[in-house]
N, C-alpha and C positions, 0 to 999 in steps of 0.2 A: 291426768285422767283417772288417777286412783290406783294404788298398788296393792291394796289388801287382798291377799289370796291369789295374787298374780303368779307367784312362783310355787312349784311343788316343793315339799320338804320330805325328809326321811326320818321316820320315827325310830326309836331303839329297835335294833334288829334289821336295820336298813330296809324297812317296808315303805313303799311309796305312799305318800300322803298328799291328798289334794284338798286343801282347806276350803276352796271355793265351792265344792260340791260334797261336803261332808254329810249332807242330808240324805244322800242315797246310801243304801246298804250294799250296793254292788261292790265287788272288789275294786280297789283303786286302779289296778292294772287294766281291768276291763273298761273302766270309765275313761282312762287315758287313751286306750286304743280307739274307743268310740269317737272321742273328740279328734284324735289324730286323723281318722278317716274323713271327718268333716272338713278338716284343713286341706286334705288331698283333693277333695271334691272342689273346693273353692279355687285351688290352684289350677285344676283342670279347666275351669271356666275361663281363666285368664288366657290359656293357650288356645282355646277355641276361637278367640277373636283374632289370633295372630298366625294361624297355621298357613303353610304352603309358601312362606317366604322368610321365615325366621331362622337364624342360626341356632344350631343345637346348644351351643355354649350359653346362649341367653337363658335357656330353660334352667340351667344350673345357677348362673350368676344372679338371676332374679328369684328363682324358686327358694333358695336357701334363706335369704333375709325375709321373704314373704312368709314362709312357714315359721321362722324363728321369732319374728317381731310384728309384722303388719297384721297378719291374721290373729295371733294371740291378743293383740291390743284391742281389737274390736270384739273378739270372743269374750275377753274378760269384762268388757263394759256391759254386754247384754246377756251373757251366760253365767259369769262368775262373780256377780255382786259388785261390779264397778259402778261408777257414778250414774250412768244412764239407767241401769236397772234398779239399783238399791235406793238411790236418792230421787231420781226423776220418775221412776216407775214405768219405764218403757218396756213393752212386752215384745218378745221375739222367742216363741216357744222352741222352735227347732232350726231357725236360721235363715229366714227370708232376707234379712239384712246381714247377719254374721257370715253366712256362707255365700249366698247368691249375689247380693248387692256388692259385697266386698270383692268377689271374683270378677264380676262384670265391670266394676269401677276400675280395678287394676288393669283389666284388659283394655278398657277404653283409653286409659292413659298411654299404654303401650301402642295401641292402634294409631293414636294421633301422631306419634313419633315415627312409626314404622311405615305408614302409607299403604296404599292398596296393592293388590297383586297385579302383575303385568296383564294388560288386556281387560281389566275390570271396567275401566272408564275410558271410552273413546269418544272424542268430540263432545264431551259433557254428558254423555249418556251411559247409564250403567248396563253392562252386559252380564247376562246370567252365566255363571260357571257352576254347572250342576255337580252334585256329588256322584260317586261312581256306582252306588248300589242302593236304590231306594228300598227294596225289601229288607236289606240288612239294617238300614236306618230305622225302619219301623219296628223291626225286631228289637233294636236298641231302645226305642221308646217304651215298648212293653216291659223290657227288663228293668228300665228305670222306674216305671210305674210300680212294678212289684217291689223293687228295692226301697221305694219310699215308705213302705210299710215297716221298714226298719228305721228309716230316717226320722219320721215324725213320731209314731208310737214309741220307738226306741228311746226318744228323748225324755220319756218318763223315768228312764232307768229302772223300770219296774214293770214286768210283763204280766203281773198277776192281778192287777186291779181293774175295775170297770173303766176307769179313765183311759187306759191303754186301748180297750176295745172301742170306745167312743171315738178316739182319734183315728183308728183304722177306718171307721165309717165315714167321717167327714173328709178324710184324705181321698178316699175313693170317689165320693160324690163330687168333690171339686174337680178331680181329674176328668171324670166323665162329662161334667158340665163344660169344662174348658174345651174338650175335643169337639163337642157338638156346637158350641158357640163359634169356635174357629171355623168349622165347616160352613156354618150359616153365613159368617162374615165374608169369607173368601168367595163363596158362591155368589153373594150379593154384589161383589166387586168385579169378579172375573167371569162369572157364569161357568166356573169349573169347580169340581170337587177335588181340590188340591190335597193329595195325601200327605205331603210334607207339612202343609199348614195344619192339618188335623193333628199330626204328631206334635208340632210346635204348641198347639193349643193345650194339649194334655200336659206337656212339660211346664208351660207357663202357669197353668192352673196349680200344678203340684208345687211349683216355686211359691206361688202366692199363698197357698193354704199352709205353707210351712210355718210361718210366724203365728197365725191365729189358730192353728190346729188344736191347741190345748185350751182354747178360750171360747170357741163358738159352737152354736147349735147346727144341726144338719142343714136347715134351710139357708142359713147364712153361708155355709160352705158352698152350696150350689151357686149362690149369687157371686161369691168371691171368685170361684172357678170360672163362671161364665164371663165375668168382666175381664178376667185375665186372658181368656181366649180371644176376646175382641182386641184387647190391647196388643197382644203379640202379633196378630195379623196386620193391624194398622202400623205397628212399630216396625216390623220387618220391611214393609213396603216403603215406609218413609225413610228409614235409616239407610236402606240400600242405595238410595239416590246419592248419598254423600259419603258414607263410610263403608269400607269393605270388611264386613263382619261375616265371614264364611258360614258359620253355623247359627247365626241369629242369636248369639249369646247376649248381646246388649238388650234387646227387647224381652227375650225369654227369661233371663236371669236378672237383668238390671231393672227394667220397667216393671216387670211382674213382681220382683222383689220389693220394690218401692210400694206398689199397690198392696201387696200382702201385708207389709208392715203397717201401713196406714189403716188398713181395714180393721186392725185390732181396735183402733180408736172409734170405730163405728159399731162393730158387732160383738165385742167382748161381753160375755154374760157376767154380771157382777159376782155371782156365786163362784164362777170358775176363776175369776181374778183373785178372789179371796182364797180359793182352794190352792192356787198356785203361788199365793203370797207375793204377787207382783201387780202393781198398778190397781186400776179400778175398772168399772164397767164402761162400755162404749157409749157413744152419743145416742144411739137408738134405744138404749135402755135407761140411761140416766138423764138425758137432756143436757149433759155437760160436755163442753169441748176440751176438758182437761186432758183426758187420755189421748185424744186425737192430737193435741198439741205436743204431748210427750213423745208420741210416735213420730211426728214431723221433725222434732228436734233430734231424735235418734237417727233418723234417715239422713238429715242434713249433716250432722256431726260425723257420721260414719263415712259418708261420701267425700266430704272435704278432706278428712284425715287420710283416707286410703288413696284418694287421687293425688294429693300433694306428695305423699311418700313414694307412691309408685311412679309418678311422673319423674320425680327427682332421680330415682334409682335407674329407671330406663334411660334417662338423659345421660347419666354417667356411663352406662353401658354403651350407649350409642357413640359417645365421644371417645371411648377407649377401644373396645373390640368390635364395635358395630352391632347393629340389630339384625340386618337382613343380609341374605346371601346375594351373590352377584346375579345379574340378569340372566347370564348363561346358565348358572346353576339352577335358578328358579325355573327356567324353561325346560331343562332336562329333568327336573323333578328331584326333590330332596332325598327320595329313596336312594338314588344313585349318587348324587353329589355329597350328601352327608353321611350315608350309611353303607354305600358301596354294594347295593343289591337292588333287584327289581322288587317292587311291592306287589305287583300283580302280573300274571302271565301275559296279559295283553300289552305290557310295557315294552316288550321286545318283538322284533319282526323276524320270524323264521324264513330263511331263504335257502335255495339250493346250496349246499356246502356249509351251512352253519347258520349264523345269526347276523343280520345287518346291524352295524353299529356306525353311526355318523363319525366322520373324521374328528379326531381330537376329543372324543368322548372320554371322560375320566375312566381310569382303570377300574374294572369291576372285580370285586372279590372273586377269585377263581373258584371258590367253593359254591358260588351262586351262579356261575356262568353255565348256560346249557351246552351240552356236548355237540360237536358237529354231527351232521347226518352221516350215517355209515357209508363208507366208500367214497367220501367227497372231502375236498380240502375246505378249510374254514375261509369264508369270504369276509375280510375285514374292510370296512369303510367303503364298500361298493355293492351295488345291487346287481352288477354284472356277473 
């Protein structure tokens, strides 16, 4: 895959040196931390596909090799002068493939081995298992939207030039277009203005614009974002019939990541490709399929590599310590079975004399157990 610049080095005086991104004048420690956060985001996407039935130990056993090898392998190829970037000319300005497709692909591999949550599929039909708080979920979307102004423009590693400001604009335009397109799509299908899908549309559009953000004009950003908004709605509805992806990570990060990476081959402005010194202009500017082909190869190579490594690692974990908790632990909730506490106040039932707890419920950490009502004995295992 290419090893030039893969490993950091230390110059005299033990100063961190990152040869793959020497072109930036930012301190090496700042550049390292910036890329470290990208890796953490990618790993969080993996867990989004596997929540509510995965053992805590799996997070550790998979997370370490993912962060140490799988993610850096793809990051080096498209961010650090590896073959896909330096030789093939594949463009991924801020991580539609490196961060988002990598995370979604690893999550897809784990999901295939893990299986669905209990009650998700009954007699061949998918049942909805809604999240606990839609207002907080939408607040999260807005926080992510704002955070993307560090994600995409920050990838210039220089906040003082015009290019940084241009990327802020195209990022925001894409997100807005994605939200509107998702609203229109879900309304056309269900005749409801699904707030969750609107949020998914914004996130998918942000994922899609991540790769081309440093290469495209504002009009193209609107198109890219709008297409992503349609993709995520159709993707969520289709995937949910067969795979239990609780947060919609596969369409929002996987399908949108693929679309965003391929869109560089359509919409990249030749002058911006030259400015970034990666690849060439897209099909709509040059009439050539060369850049689109490079993008397709990058997507395919990244998907195959990450899927093979992740599936193998999850398979080993499944055969040794196991991937998922027991059915009883899953029904009780992992807050209790894995962490020994209630995640939300509605998770326990106050009754006269204390708190109702079903027989044989695992011991709760006493520091998180509610006190009995004053003047009454604690009622354990009974509503009487």
